N, C-alpha and C positions, 0 to 999 in steps of 0.2 A: 550802635553797636550791633551787628548781625548775632543774633542768638546761637549760642553754641547749642549741639546735641545734648539729649538729658544724659545720655552715657559719655559726654565729653571729658570726662575727668583727666586731668593732666597725666596722671599714673597708672590711669586705666589700659590695661592690654588686653582686655577679655574680646571674644569675637564680636565683630559688629554686626547687629540684626538690620539696622538703618540701611536703605539703599543711598542715602543723600547725605552729604555733610554741607556743613556753610560756614565761612568765616568772611571778615571784611578782606583778608589777604592771607591768599593761599602760597606758601612757599615751597617750591619742589627741589628736593635735595638738601638733606641735613649734614652737609659737608661744612667747611671752613665758613663760605658765605652765608649758608642758610642758616646756622647756629647762631651768628651775629645778628642778622636780620631778624630771627625770631624773638631774640631776647631784647633787641632795642626796640622794636616795633611794639611788643607787648610791653614795655613801659609803660605806655597809654592805655589804663584800665577801661577806656571807652572802646577800644578797638579790639577785634577778635582777629587770633593768627591761628593757621591751621598748618604744621609743618609736615612735609611729606616726604618720608624715607624709604628706601627700595631694600636697606638692609637691615641690621638689628642693632641690639643695644652694644654697647661698648664692654659687655662683660668678660671677653677674654682675655687672662693675665698677661698673656705676650703683648696685648697692647698698651699695657701700662710700664712694664719694663722696657726702657729705651732700648737696649740691644734685642728685646723681641721681635722688631722690624724683620729680622733675619727670617723669621716665621711668617709675620703677619703679610709681608710683601707677597709670599706663595701661597697665601690660604684663601682659597674661594669662597669661604665663608665668611670675607672682611674684605676681599680684592675681587672687582669686576675680571681681573685676566684677561684684559684686552691684550691683543697682540697687533703690529703693525704688519700691512701687506709687504710682501717681499719688493725689495727695489734694489735696482743695480748699484746705486750709490752708496748702499750700506751691505753690500756683498750678498744681496737676494736672500736674506735672512727675514724671519718673522721675530721681532723685536718686541720682548715683552713689554706692556706700557700698563703699568699698575695704578689702578684707581680705587679709592677708599669706598666700600660698600658697609658703611656702616655708620652709627651716629658720629661726628665728627670727620666723617669723610674721610680724604686723603690725610688730614691732621692726625686721625688716629693710627696712619701706618707710615707716615713719612719720617725723612731723617731727623726733623725736629730743629734743623738751621734756621736760623732766624736771621734774613738778610733782607734788605731792605732795597737794595740797586742804588744807584746814583743819581743825584737830583737832577742831572742832565735829563734821565729818562724821562721824568714826569713833565719836565719843561717842553720835552718835545710833542708830548702829548697834547699840552694846552697849544702848541704851535700848529700842531694838524688840525686844529680847529674844534677843540674841546675845553671850552673856558670853564676854569675852576679845577683843573686837573693840573696845573703847576705844582711845582714842588713846595714852593709856599702855601699853598692850597691844601695840600696833602699831609704835610709834615706833623700839624696838630692832630690830623687823625691816626697817624702811627702813634703818636703821644698819648692820644686818648685812650687807644687799645693797650696801651704797655703798663706793664707793672715791671718795670727795671729793676731787678734788686741791686744792681750796680750804680743806678742814677744817683747824681748829687742834686742838690736843692736849686742849683743855678745850671744845670746842664739844660743847654738849648734844644739836644736832639732826642732825650729820653725823658721819661716820666715815671713816676709811681703813683700808683693807686687805681690803674686800668685793671681790666678784668684779665688780661692775657700775661702770665707770668714770663718772664724773660730772664734767664740765668746765663752766669759764665760755667765752662764747664766744673765740675766738683775734684777734678784731679788734672794736673800738668804731668806730662811724660817726658823723661830725659831723653828720647828719641826724637821727639817731636819740637823740644827746645834745642835741639842740636840742628835740626832742619831751619829753624828761625835762625839760628845762628851763621847756618851755611848760606841764605838768602841775604842776611845783612851784609856776608862777606862778597856776595855780586851785587851789590848797592841797593837792596831792596828794604823798606823800612820794616820794623817788626814792631809786636804790639800795639797796634792800631787798633782804633775802634772804626771799623769799616763800616757801621751806620753812623759814624759821625760828620766832621766837615769834609773827610777824604777816605776814599775806599782803597788807595794803594797802599800795597804793603801785606804782611804775614802776620795771622794771630790767630790765636784759638776762636772758634765759633762761639756767638751768643745760640743758646738754644730754650727753645720753649719746652722748658723742664721746671718743676719746684720739688725740690727737697729728694733730688735725684731720680724722679718719676716722669714720664712722658705729661706734658700739660697740653690736651688737645683744644681745639675750638669748643668742643662738648663740654669738657671741663670747666674752660674757661668763661663761657656765656649761657650754655644753655641749661646746665644742672639747677642752679639758682632760679633761672628763669621758669623752670617747669612747676614750680609750685605757683605760679600766677593761674587762677581760673579763666583767665581770658587767653591762653595758650594751649592749644593741643598740638600733642605730637602723636604722628601714626608711623608705625616701623613695619617692616616687612609689607610695604604699599609700593609697587612698581608702576609709576605714572605713564600711561601709555598714549596719550593725546592731551593737549590742549581744545578744549571746547570753545567756538567761537559761535557768534551769531554777526550777521550783517545789517547795519543801519545803514540804509541808502548806500549799499555796495561796500562799503567800510567797515570791516571786521572788527568786532569787539570781543576781548576775552572775556568769558564769563564763568570760566572753572576748568576743571582736568577729569580725566577718565584714569580710573587706575585700577590697578588688580591686587587681591592679596588672597594668600593662601590658595594658591592657584601653581602656574609654571613656575621654575624656578628664576633666580633674576639672575644667574651665574652666566656669563656670556660663552663661557667652555660647555655649559650644559645648557644650552637655549633651549631645546626643545623637550628636556624632561620634563615630566611630569609631578606634581607632588599634590596629587589631590584635584578636585574639581575647581578649576578657576571660578573666583566671583569678581564681578567687576561692579565698580562703585563710581559714583560721579561725585565731586564737590562742587560745590557753587560759590564765586567770589563775589561777595557784596562792593568790593573795590577796585582790586588788582590781584591778577595771577604773577608771580616771579618765580623765574627760573633761575635756579640755583647748583644746576646739576652738575656743572664744572664744564671743560672745554671740550670733551669729548662728547658728553649726553645732552649738553643744552641744544647744540644744533642737531643731534639727532632727535629730539622731541619736535622742536620746532618743524623738522622737516614731516615726522610722522603728521604732523597736524596741518599739514599744507602750506606751511610758511617756509619758503625758499625759492629756488633757480626752478621755473616750472619744467624746464627740461629735465631734470634729475626726478622730479616728482613723477611726472609722465610715464618715466622708465619704470615706476614702481606702481603705476595706477592710482595714484594720490591725488586726489582734487585740490585746486589751487585754492586756497585761502588768502593768502598775500604774496605777490611777487618780490621778494628778496633775495637777489642773487647772490649776496655776499656770505650767505648762512654756510657755515662750513668750509668755506674757503680762509686763505690766510693763514693756516696754521703755522705758529713757530713753537720751537722748541729747543732746548739745550740737548747737544749731543757730549757724551764724554768717552774717551777711550782712556784706559788705565795703563799706566808704566810701573813695573814693580822691581824691587830689588831684593836680592838677599843678602841679609847681614851679617857680618862677622861677629858683631857683638850684641848682647843681648837686650838691643834699645826697640822691642818689640813686645807686643802683647799675644802675639801668636800662642806662646805657652801656655797662656789663661785660657786658651780656648779647647785643650785637650785633657784629658785626664785628671791627675791631682791637680793642675794648674786650676781646670775648670772648677772640680769642686772647692778649692779654695776662693775662687773669684765669686761662686754662687753664696758660700757663706758670708763672704765681706759684703755683698750686696744686702744680704738678708739682714745684717747686722747694723751696716751704717749707710747704706744706700748709695756707695762709693764703688770704684773700681771699674772694669771692664765693662760690666754688665748697665752701667750708667753710661754708656759711650753712645753718643749719635752716629751715622753711617760715615760722616766725615769730622775729623775733628781738628784739624789745622786748615784755615782758610788763608788763600794766596791770589792776589789781585794784582795783576801785571800789566803791562803794555807789550803788544807784539813789536813795535818799531817807536822809534822817536817821532814826536810830531803828534800824538793823540790826545786829544784833550781829557782821556782816563783811561783807565783800564779795558781791555778788551779781552782779557783770558782769566777765568777763575780756575782756582786749584781745589778739589776737596783731597785732602791727604789724610793718612790713617797709618799709624805705626804698626801696621799688620799687614799681610799677603795673602792670597787665596789661592788655592790648589784649584777650587774650582768656584769661581765667581758666582755663577748663576745660581749654585746652590749655597754660596756662603761658607763653603768649607774652607777653614784656615790651613794654611801651608804647617808642617810641625817643626820648621827651622824659623829663626827669626827673619822679618822682613817688612819693608817699606811700600807704600802705594802712592801714587803721586796720580790724581784723575784731573786731567785738564779739560776745559770747555771753552768755546767761542762764546763770550757773553751776548754778543749782538748778531745773531747770524742772519745771513740774508736769504737763504734758503728757505722757501714757503712750501707748505703741503696743504693738505685738504682732510677734512672728516665726513664722511656722507653716509646715509643709510646704505646698508645692503639690501634691505628688502623693507616691506611695509610691516612685517612684523616685527611688534616694538621688542620682543625677547631676543631678536638677532643682533649680535654686536656689529656696530657701523664698521665702514671701511676705513682704517686710519693710513695716511699715506702722508707721512713728515717732509719725505724729499730731501733727507740729510745730506751734506756735504755736497750741495749740488750746484756750488758757485765756485770760482776760483778762489775769491776773498775768503770764504768760510774753509777752503781748503789750506789757505795759505795761513791762516791765523791757528789753525787747529795743530799744523806741523811745528809752528812756532813754538805753541805750548810746549810740545812733546821737549822740542830741543832745549827750552829753559828749565823745565824739571831737570833734562839731563847734567845740564850746566850746574846746577844747585848740588845734586848728588855726585856729581864729579868734583868739587870744589875742595879745596885743602881740609877743610873743616869736617866733613862727613865722609869723605874717600877712603880715609883709613877703617871706616866702620863699614865699608861695604865688600863684600866679597864679590859678587857678580850682579851684571842686569840679568834680571828673569824674562821680562816681556816689556817690548819686543826682540829684546837680546841685542848683543853685541853686533850680530850681522846685518841689523837693521841701520844701514850708515846713510844711504840717499833719502832726500825729500820723499820720492815714489815708493821707498820702502817703508817709510813711516806714515805716509797716506794710505799705503795698501794696509798696513795693519791696522789701523783707525778704521777703515772701510770694513774689514773683515771680524773684528772686534767689540767696535764700539756699540754704545747702548743709550738710551734716553735718561736724561737726569731728572725726568718726571716732571716738567715745568712746560706742558702744552698750554697755548694761550691763543689768542685772537680770532677764533673760530666765530665768535659773533662782536665782529670789531666795533668799537664806539668811533664815531667820526661825524662829520658835518654831512658824508656826500653819499648817500644810498644808491646813488648811480655808479658809483666808483667801489662799492664792496661794501661800505659801513652798513652794520646790522641796526644799531642802536644810536640814539642820539646822546649827547653830552649828560643827558639826565637818566639814562640808560632804558630807555622806551624803546621799545621795538619799532622800527618803520613799518607803516602798512596796518599796524593792528593796536587799536586802543585799549588801554588797562593792561598791557603786558610789558614788563621789564625783564632783563637779563642780568643778573648781578652776581658775577663769579668772574673767574680767570679769563673767560672766554673774550670779554669785553676790552681787555687791555689793547689798545692801539699797537703798540710793539711791545715785544719781549724786554722787560726789564734786565738790568743786568746785576744777576743772581737769583737764588732760590724765590718763588713765588709765592709762599704761603702768606708769608707777611703783609705782602702787597695786595694779597686777596682779603684778608681781613681786615686791611686799610680800606678797599673799596667798599666793602659791606658796610663799614661803619659811616662812611661819606653818603651812603646811597641810602641809608635810614634817615640820615637826616634830610635828604633831599625828599623823600615820600613823604615825611612828615610835614616838611615845609610846604610840597605840593597839595597837601590834604587840606592845612589851614588856608592857604589861595584858595580852594576851590569852595570851601565851607563859607568864605567871606563874601563871595560873588553872590 
């Protein structure tokens, strides 16, 4: 084991005076994947682990109250506040792209929805040349991670005893029950386990909560692990580059450079100063692991000279390794929201204002129940846009609420209902690339939403099916009017125009460091998540997904890290035996 620094107490946050740090494994990014890796690798007392996170501790109470996501999603102290570049396919708008900047990463600010996707998603990964990543291979890691409160002893899909608490919502709501009843009247299944044998149908979301509070990857994995003397966690440390040296012109990752107590690491205030910047280096005795997410892992690779030589040359960065797939193949879920004004009080809008809010706060304080325990979406729906499909290609995030200002999360004063459809497997692909050689400048995010005919068709189909359900005999008597896009939006062209002008990211960027067997075709890492062209360097986060899975991406990211930790341990054992 590489010796830790003398001041390397896992709970120490005092200023560091040593210019260098050492550990067997350096993990860049304390998000969902990084927390898992730090915990699992440090289980071996012979191995030293250094986890480096640009954000701070998760002390803000809004992180832990589920409904607090309304605040954390727009707080630059916990969110990188990235935005997309304006694109014609999404109304030439800059679309906010939240990413967690805090221990726990995006699992500390996300919607807490636990969705694995369809078995076919992972079988496709394996079929693309990634052995060991089929559904039969990854299911054990979903179960290893999980403490499902609702699991039975003979449940083949869920398990108890893992670090990550998964719960059902603590409340059912008459309005959402009515939506399920309406969906059933249209031929859709209800009360399904969408993480079980089949994804089809409508049900309340499973959530990463415990006792009505958020249960982030940091709570699940890192809190207990930080008591180990072989794990060091540095916060407020912004990694600026991977340090490599060449052996016979074959680069080797030796460590990382990072800054502390200098420039702010907020993308919005990239050039602001917060005292004198202090640059440090950390040396990896065995491997450097990038777990900075689908936006920042490719950014750090490019800043380190690992990427497309043409892009690097534009910014005066010397080439460490020619890896043209870095930052390419960006896939993300795009969601537009339809909303209705209700004539019946089947909504939680009243509990977001005045005396209703006071009551909701008191209820949550006493019982950890009610609207403050709500995730961003409460009811899930998985449906097919047309006959003949092997599985659902549309997902709904449904809330018995409506918003006067969705961006600011301001609720309407009257009862409302919202459906948010997204296409599960979009064809559109975008890019993430550096804007400059300045590590504190936000990268250029170009998702290219709704850029194919099929993406447009499926999205419009999702909007029409939502209307079909809300116009059914079951729920129509409770509807006063369609608010958005409104009754005047009748044609497919009208609906598509609304989606282009109002849609937003569902916060699921993936594939910018794609896993696959062919670097010449844009793959960045191999099936063991090793970066092509650079030894002792891996990427382990959502960026390695070969394709976007059919659902929310936090659960698969945790699964990837669980599996990767076992891979790293196995590779280390093999090397030691040589």
